[in-house]
Structure formats: C-alpha cells, structure tokens
ZARO-709889 format. One record per residue: residue number from 1; residue in three letters; x, y, z of N, C-alpha, C in turn. Coordinates in Angstrom, 2 decimals. Layout:
ZARO-709889
R,NUM,ALA,X,Y,Z,X,Y,Z,X,Y,Z
...
END
This chain:
ZARO-709889
R,1,UNK,29.00,17.36,13.16,29.14,15.94,12.80,30.33,15.38,13.54
R,2,UNK,30.17,14.26,14.17,31.27,13.61,14.91,32.00,12.65,14.01
R,3,UNK,33.29,12.63,14.12,34.15,11.74,13.38,33.82,10.30,13.82
R,4,UNK,33.58,9.37,12.87,33.23,8.00,13.23,34.49,7.25,13.77
R,5,UNK,35.66,7.79,13.60,36.90,7.13,14.04,37.34,7.56,15.42
R,6,UNK,37.37,8.93,15.68,37.88,9.38,16.97,36.76,10.09,17.81
R,7,UNK,35.61,10.42,17.23,34.52,11.02,17.99,34.59,12.50,18.15
R,8,UNK,35.58,13.15,17.61,35.69,14.62,17.67,34.72,15.25,16.69
R,9,UNK,34.13,16.41,17.07,33.16,17.02,16.21,33.73,18.23,15.46
R,10,UNK,35.02,18.18,15.19,35.68,19.23,14.39,36.16,18.66,13.07
R,11,UNK,35.58,19.11,11.99,35.98,18.62,10.68,35.83,19.73,9.67
R,12,UNK,36.28,19.47,8.49,35.99,20.40,7.36,35.54,19.61,6.19
R,13,UNK,34.72,20.25,5.33,34.19,19.59,4.19,35.18,19.70,3.05
R,14,UNK,35.54,18.52,2.49,36.52,18.44,1.40,35.84,18.60,0.09
R,15,UNK,34.66,17.92,-0.04,33.95,17.90,-1.33,32.43,17.77,-1.04
R,16,UNK,31.62,18.48,-1.84,30.15,18.38,-1.76,29.61,18.17,-3.17
R,17,UNK,28.66,17.26,-3.28,28.00,17.11,-4.61,26.61,16.57,-4.39
R,18,UNK,25.69,17.04,-5.24,24.32,16.52,-5.18,24.22,15.14,-5.75
R,19,UNK,23.31,14.35,-5.20,23.03,13.01,-5.73,21.55,12.75,-5.66
R,20,UNK,21.09,11.71,-6.29,19.69,11.35,-6.34,18.81,12.50,-6.78
R,21,UNK,19.09,13.03,-7.96,18.30,14.08,-8.52,18.23,15.34,-7.63
R,22,UNK,19.26,15.60,-6.88,19.32,16.83,-6.05,18.62,16.75,-4.74
R,23,UNK,18.07,15.60,-4.39,17.33,15.43,-3.15,18.26,15.20,-1.96
R,24,UNK,19.55,14.80,-2.28,20.50,14.50,-1.25,21.82,15.17,-1.62
R,25,UNK,22.55,15.66,-0.60,23.91,16.23,-0.75,24.88,15.25,-0.12
R,26,UNK,25.85,14.83,-0.93,26.91,13.91,-0.42,28.10,14.78,-0.05
R,27,UNK,28.61,14.66,1.16,29.71,15.46,1.60,30.91,14.52,2.03
R,28,UNK,32.08,14.82,1.56,33.30,14.17,2.03,33.88,15.12,3.08
R,29,UNK,34.13,14.57,4.23,34.67,15.35,5.37,36.00,14.80,5.81
R,30,UNK,36.79,15.69,6.40,38.08,15.30,6.96,38.13,15.76,8.39
R,31,UNK,38.41,14.80,9.32,38.51,15.14,10.73,39.75,15.98,10.96
R,32,UNK,39.61,17.05,11.72,40.75,17.93,11.98,41.68,17.36,13.05
R,33,UNK,41.21,16.34,13.80,42.03,15.76,14.81,42.84,14.56,14.32
R,34,UNK,42.16,13.57,13.71,42.85,12.35,13.28,43.20,12.35,11.82
R,35,UNK,42.58,13.27,11.03,42.91,13.38,9.58,42.17,12.37,8.71
R,36,UNK,41.36,11.49,9.30,40.66,10.52,8.47,39.49,11.16,7.75
R,37,UNK,39.15,10.58,6.61,37.99,11.12,5.82,36.85,10.16,5.93
R,38,UNK,35.68,10.75,5.84,34.41,9.97,5.87,33.34,10.71,5.08
R,39,UNK,32.29,10.02,4.74,31.20,10.55,3.89,29.95,10.69,4.72
R,40,UNK,29.28,11.85,4.54,27.95,12.06,5.13,26.97,12.41,4.03
R,41,UNK,25.71,12.17,4.33,24.65,12.52,3.40,23.66,13.46,4.09
R,42,UNK,23.30,14.53,3.40,22.40,15.48,3.96,21.13,15.52,3.10
R,43,UNK,19.97,15.38,3.74,18.73,15.46,2.98,17.74,16.25,3.79
R,44,UNK,16.76,16.81,3.06,15.75,17.56,3.77,14.81,16.56,4.49
R,45,UNK,14.25,17.05,5.57,13.35,16.22,6.37,11.97,16.32,5.82
R,46,UNK,11.48,15.17,5.39,10.12,15.11,4.85,9.16,14.96,6.05
R,47,UNK,8.05,15.69,5.96,7.07,15.42,7.00,6.35,14.12,6.71
R,48,UNK,6.09,13.36,7.74,5.43,12.10,7.50,4.02,12.31,6.93
R,49,UNK,3.66,11.50,5.96,2.37,11.62,5.33,1.63,10.28,5.56
R,50,UNK,0.40,10.37,6.05,-0.34,9.14,6.32,-1.51,9.07,5.28
R,51,UNK,-1.80,7.85,4.91,-2.87,7.54,4.00,-4.01,6.94,4.81
R,52,UNK,-5.21,7.54,4.68,-6.38,7.02,5.35,-7.14,6.07,4.41
R,53,UNK,-7.17,4.80,4.78,-7.80,3.78,3.94,-9.33,3.88,4.06
R,54,UNK,-10.02,3.17,3.14,-11.50,3.22,3.15,-12.06,2.73,4.45
R,55,UNK,-11.43,1.80,5.10,-11.95,1.25,6.39,-11.51,2.07,7.61
R,56,UNK,-10.85,3.19,7.38,-10.43,4.06,8.48,-9.02,3.80,8.96
R,57,UNK,-8.36,2.71,8.59,-7.00,2.50,8.99,-6.08,3.54,8.39
R,58,UNK,-4.97,3.79,9.10,-3.97,4.74,8.61,-2.68,4.03,8.42
R,59,UNK,-1.97,4.34,7.32,-0.66,3.76,7.12,0.21,4.81,6.41
R,60,UNK,1.52,4.67,6.56,2.41,5.67,5.92,2.28,5.61,4.42
R,61,UNK,2.42,6.77,3.78,2.42,6.90,2.33,3.53,6.07,1.75
R,62,UNK,3.25,5.33,0.69,4.27,4.48,0.00,4.10,4.65,-1.50
R,63,UNK,4.98,5.39,-2.11,4.89,5.65,-3.58,4.97,4.36,-4.40
R,64,UNK,5.66,3.36,-3.86,5.79,2.12,-4.63,4.43,1.40,-4.84
R,65,UNK,3.51,1.63,-3.96,2.15,1.07,-4.15,1.45,1.70,-5.31
R,66,UNK,1.64,2.99,-5.50,1.07,3.71,-6.66,1.68,3.16,-7.97
R,67,UNK,2.99,3.06,-7.94,3.69,2.57,-9.13,3.30,1.15,-9.47
R,68,UNK,3.21,0.33,-8.46,2.80,-1.09,-8.65,1.40,-1.18,-9.29
R,69,UNK,0.47,-0.37,-8.78,-0.90,-0.39,-9.39,-0.93,0.08,-10.81
R,70,UNK,-0.10,1.07,-11.09,-0.03,1.59,-12.48,0.64,0.55,-13.42
R,71,UNK,1.69,-0.08,-12.88,2.40,-1.11,-13.71,1.44,-2.25,-14.04
R,72,UNK,0.70,-2.72,-13.10,-0.27,-3.80,-13.32,-1.31,-3.37,-14.31
R,73,UNK,-1.77,-2.11,-14.24,-2.81,-1.62,-15.16,-2.29,-1.52,-16.58
R,74,UNK,-0.99,-1.26,-16.71,-0.37,-1.04,-18.03,0.32,-2.30,-18.59
R,75,UNK,0.08,-3.43,-17.91,0.71,-4.65,-18.39,0.29,-4.93,-19.82
R,76,UNK,1.32,-5.23,-20.68,1.13,-5.57,-22.07,0.53,-4.37,-22.90
R,77,UNK,0.80,-3.17,-22.38,0.39,-1.93,-23.09,1.65,-1.21,-23.51
R,78,UNK,1.59,-0.35,-24.51,2.78,0.34,-24.97,3.09,1.57,-24.09
R,79,UNK,3.33,1.31,-22.84,3.62,2.40,-21.89,4.99,2.09,-21.24
R,80,UNK,5.89,3.02,-21.28,7.23,2.79,-20.73,7.27,2.99,-19.22
R,81,UNK,8.22,2.39,-18.57,8.39,2.64,-17.14,8.75,4.12,-16.86
R,82,UNK,9.44,4.73,-17.83,9.78,6.15,-17.65,8.50,6.98,-17.55
R,83,UNK,7.52,6.70,-18.38,6.27,7.47,-18.36,5.58,7.23,-17.03
R,84,UNK,5.55,6.00,-16.56,4.91,5.68,-15.28,5.64,6.33,-14.12
R,85,UNK,6.95,6.31,-14.12,7.74,6.94,-13.07,7.42,8.42,-13.02
R,86,UNK,7.37,9.09,-14.14,7.07,10.51,-14.14,5.71,10.77,-13.63
R,87,UNK,4.71,9.93,-13.93,3.36,10.11,-13.44,3.33,9.94,-11.92
R,88,UNK,4.06,8.95,-11.42,4.10,8.76,-9.98,4.76,9.92,-9.29
R,89,UNK,5.86,10.44,-9.92,6.56,11.61,-9.32,5.60,12.82,-9.27
R,90,UNK,4.81,12.98,-10.33,3.88,14.15,-10.35,2.80,13.95,-9.26
R,91,UNK,2.28,12.77,-9.09,1.28,12.48,-8.05,1.88,12.72,-6.69
R,92,UNK,3.12,12.19,-6.46,3.78,12.35,-5.17,4.04,13.81,-4.87
R,93,UNK,4.46,14.55,-5.87,4.74,15.99,-5.67,3.46,16.76,-5.32
R,94,UNK,2.37,16.39,-6.01,1.08,17.03,-5.71,0.66,16.73,-4.27
R,95,UNK,0.86,15.50,-3.81,0.49,15.14,-2.47,1.37,15.92,-1.47
R,96,UNK,2.66,15.91,-1.72,3.59,16.57,-0.79,3.35,18.09,-0.68
R,97,UNK,2.80,18.66,-1.79,2.54,20.08,-1.75,1.32,20.49,-0.97
R,98,UNK,0.55,19.57,-0.60,-0.62,19.84,0.21,-0.22,20.21,1.65
R,99,UNK,-1.07,20.92,2.32,-0.79,21.30,3.69,-1.15,20.24,4.70
R,100,UNK,-2.03,19.30,4.29,-2.48,18.28,5.24,-1.42,17.20,5.41
R,101,UNK,-1.46,16.58,6.61,-0.55,15.44,6.90,-1.17,14.15,6.55
R,102,UNK,-2.44,14.14,6.13,-3.14,12.91,5.76,-3.85,13.12,4.43
R,103,UNK,-3.97,12.02,3.72,-4.70,12.01,2.45,-5.44,10.68,2.38
R,104,UNK,-6.62,10.72,1.83,-7.42,9.49,1.72,-6.93,8.66,0.54
R,105,UNK,-7.04,7.36,0.67,-6.70,6.47,-0.46,-7.63,6.75,-1.65
R,106,UNK,-8.84,7.27,-1.38,-9.77,7.58,-2.44,-9.21,8.69,-3.29
R,107,UNK,-8.65,9.74,-2.66,-8.05,10.85,-3.35,-6.86,10.44,-4.23
R,108,UNK,-6.04,9.52,-3.64,-4.89,9.05,-4.38,-5.34,8.23,-5.58
R,109,UNK,-6.38,7.40,-5.40,-6.94,6.63,-6.50,-7.42,7.51,-7.60
R,110,UNK,-8.08,8.61,-7.27,-8.56,9.55,-8.28,-7.37,10.17,-9.04
R,111,UNK,-6.34,10.52,-8.33,-5.15,11.08,-8.98,-4.54,10.10,-9.95
R,112,UNK,-4.46,8.80,-9.58,-3.92,7.78,-10.43,-4.81,7.63,-11.67
R,113,UNK,-6.15,7.61,-11.44,-7.02,7.46,-12.59,-6.89,8.62,-13.57
R,114,UNK,-6.71,9.85,-13.04,-6.55,11.00,-13.88,-5.26,10.83,-14.78
R,115,UNK,-4.17,10.42,-14.12,-2.92,10.21,-14.88,-3.08,9.13,-15.90
R,116,UNK,-3.69,7.99,-15.53,-3.86,6.88,-16.47,-4.75,7.27,-17.63
R,117,UNK,-5.69,8.09,-17.39,-6.59,8.57,-18.48,-5.79,9.33,-19.54
R,118,UNK,-4.77,10.06,-19.09,-3.91,10.80,-20.02,-2.91,9.87,-20.70
R,119,UNK,-2.52,8.80,-20.03,-1.46,7.93,-20.53,-2.01,6.84,-21.48
R,120,UNK,-3.03,6.09,-21.03,-3.51,4.95,-21.81,-4.95,4.63,-21.40
R,121,UNK,-5.91,4.70,-22.32,-7.34,4.47,-21.97,-7.58,3.05,-21.49
R,122,UNK,-6.89,2.05,-22.04,-7.09,0.70,-21.59,-6.59,0.49,-20.21
R,123,UNK,-5.46,1.09,-19.89,-4.95,1.01,-18.50,-5.90,1.70,-17.54
R,124,UNK,-6.47,2.79,-18.02,-7.47,3.52,-17.18,-8.65,2.63,-16.85
R,125,UNK,-9.19,1.93,-17.88,-10.36,1.03,-17.63,-9.94,-0.11,-16.67
R,126,UNK,-8.78,-0.66,-16.87,-8.30,-1.72,-15.96,-8.23,-1.23,-14.54
R,127,UNK,-7.59,-0.09,-14.32,-7.42,0.47,-12.96,-8.82,0.76,-12.39
R,128,UNK,-9.67,1.46,-13.20,-11.00,1.81,-12.72,-11.84,0.59,-12.30
R,129,UNK,-11.68,-0.50,-13.01,-12.49,-1.69,-12.70,-12.14,-2.24,-11.30
R,130,UNK,-10.89,-2.10,-10.93,-10.48,-2.58,-9.61,-10.81,-1.50,-8.57
R,131,UNK,-10.42,-0.29,-8.87,-10.57,0.81,-7.92,-12.06,1.10,-7.60
R,132,UNK,-12.91,1.06,-8.67,-14.36,1.27,-8.45,-15.12,-0.03,-8.08
R,133,UNK,-14.38,-1.12,-8.03,-14.98,-2.45,-7.69,-16.13,-2.80,-8.58
R,134,UNK,-15.87,-2.84,-9.90,-16.93,-3.22,-10.86,-17.47,-4.59,-10.50
R,135,UNK,-18.83,-4.71,-10.56,-19.50,-5.98,-10.25,-20.19,-6.56,-11.47
R,136,UNK,-20.40,-5.76,-12.50,-21.13,-6.30,-13.68,-20.60,-5.65,-14.96
R,137,UNK,-20.87,-6.25,-16.09,-20.37,-5.72,-17.37,-20.89,-4.35,-17.73
R,138,UNK,-22.05,-3.99,-17.21,-22.58,-2.65,-17.52,-21.64,-1.57,-17.01
R,139,UNK,-20.98,-1.77,-15.94,-20.06,-0.78,-15.40,-18.89,-0.58,-16.38
R,140,UNK,-18.37,-1.65,-16.94,-17.34,-1.54,-17.98,-17.87,-0.75,-19.16
R,141,UNK,-19.05,-1.12,-19.58,-19.68,-0.45,-20.75,-19.82,1.08,-20.54
R,142,UNK,-20.25,1.48,-19.34,-20.40,2.93,-19.06,-19.04,3.64,-19.14
R,143,UNK,-17.99,3.01,-18.62,-16.69,3.70,-18.66,-16.19,3.76,-20.12
R,144,UNK,-16.38,2.71,-20.88,-15.97,2.71,-22.27,-16.74,3.72,-23.06
R,145,UNK,-18.04,3.84,-22.83,-18.85,4.87,-23.49,-18.41,6.28,-23.12
R,146,UNK,-18.01,6.50,-21.85,-17.52,7.78,-21.47,-16.20,8.13,-22.16
R,147,UNK,-15.33,7.13,-22.30,-14.08,7.34,-22.98,-14.33,7.64,-24.46
R,148,UNK,-15.27,6.96,-25.06,-15.58,7.17,-26.48,-16.11,8.56,-26.73
R,149,UNK,-17.01,9.00,-25.80,-17.51,10.42,-25.94,-16.42,11.41,-25.81
R,150,UNK,-15.46,11.18,-24.86,-14.39,12.10,-24.66,-13.49,12.19,-25.92
R,151,UNK,-13.26,11.03,-26.52,-12.42,11.00,-27.69,-13.07,11.74,-28.90
R,152,UNK,-14.40,11.61,-28.96,-15.12,12.31,-30.05,-15.06,13.83,-29.83
R,153,UNK,-15.14,14.25,-28.58,-15.10,15.71,-28.29,-13.72,16.29,-28.39
R,154,UNK,-12.68,15.49,-28.18,-11.33,16.02,-28.21,-11.00,16.45,-29.62
R,155,UNK,-10.33,17.64,-29.74,-9.93,18.11,-31.04,-8.88,17.14,-31.64
R,156,UNK,-9.08,16.88,-32.91,-8.15,15.94,-33.62,-6.94,16.71,-34.05
R,157,UNK,-5.80,16.03,-34.02,-4.56,16.65,-34.55,-4.65,16.68,-36.07
R,158,UNK,-4.22,17.84,-36.58,-4.25,17.97,-38.03,-3.14,17.18,-38.68
R,159,UNK,-3.48,16.59,-39.83,-2.51,15.72,-40.46,-1.80,16.42,-41.59
END
C-alpha cells in the first residue's frame, strides 16, 4: 500500500478491526517514511453476478431490487424490515454460493416467492400476482385455494 502523503510503499499496520458484519477489514496504517497515518479498507473480491432477464437482457445483480419488491409486497402488513433484510440476505447468499456467474430473473423470483410464502401469505399473493402477471380473478382464486390447502395440511401448534 502506498502512502497517500509521500507515495512510499513502506508502512506498518497500527490497528485492524472488522466492520460491516465482518465483510470488510479496516486498517490504520503508519507510513515508515513520513510518519503520517491513514486508513485502508480490505474486502474480498466478489465475482460479478449477472441477472438474465425474461427478454434476454443481462444486468448486474442488485440486491436492492429484491428488497424493494419484498417491501412493496409487505406494505401495510405486520412484517418488519429486519425480517425482510434477513430474507434478502439468505437469497443473496444462496445466489452467491452457486457456481454459475449468471442467474435468471425467473429463478430469483421463485426464491423471493418461497421466502414470502414463509413470511406472510398476503405478501406472497401480492408478489405472485405481479411476478406471474395475473390477468384475471381466477388466477388469484387458484393461489388463495393453494394457500388454504397448505394451511389445512400444515400441523397445528399445540395450545
């Protein structure tokens, strides 16, 4: 690392500490020539991930789009931002753990739907109606019937 003041690449690390949930290391350095201190940040290099849209276009992965879609689906529902953030983190982690450098927007949409189904059934229906491009009330009815069947099959918590 070159000193931003004198340009010499001889320094020593005075202090290191993790930041941003351990994804970044903050280092305080001191130049051995001029004695001035400066801060550097070290992070792992993420491989670029591209999203293949339905029309074939490719664009860089953007986690904020997932969060935004989930927030809109959960509007006026009893779902905290913390729950949504954790869901988005889980989706992003699952995507990053894949070996492929590309993922289809359809796969991401399915992942979001799976998470919303666990979080809030109304939010799930809202997201599904946009994602699946519902054109008539029967499509809503089919999804609601599917959710009703799932709730009947799910074991009830003992009281």
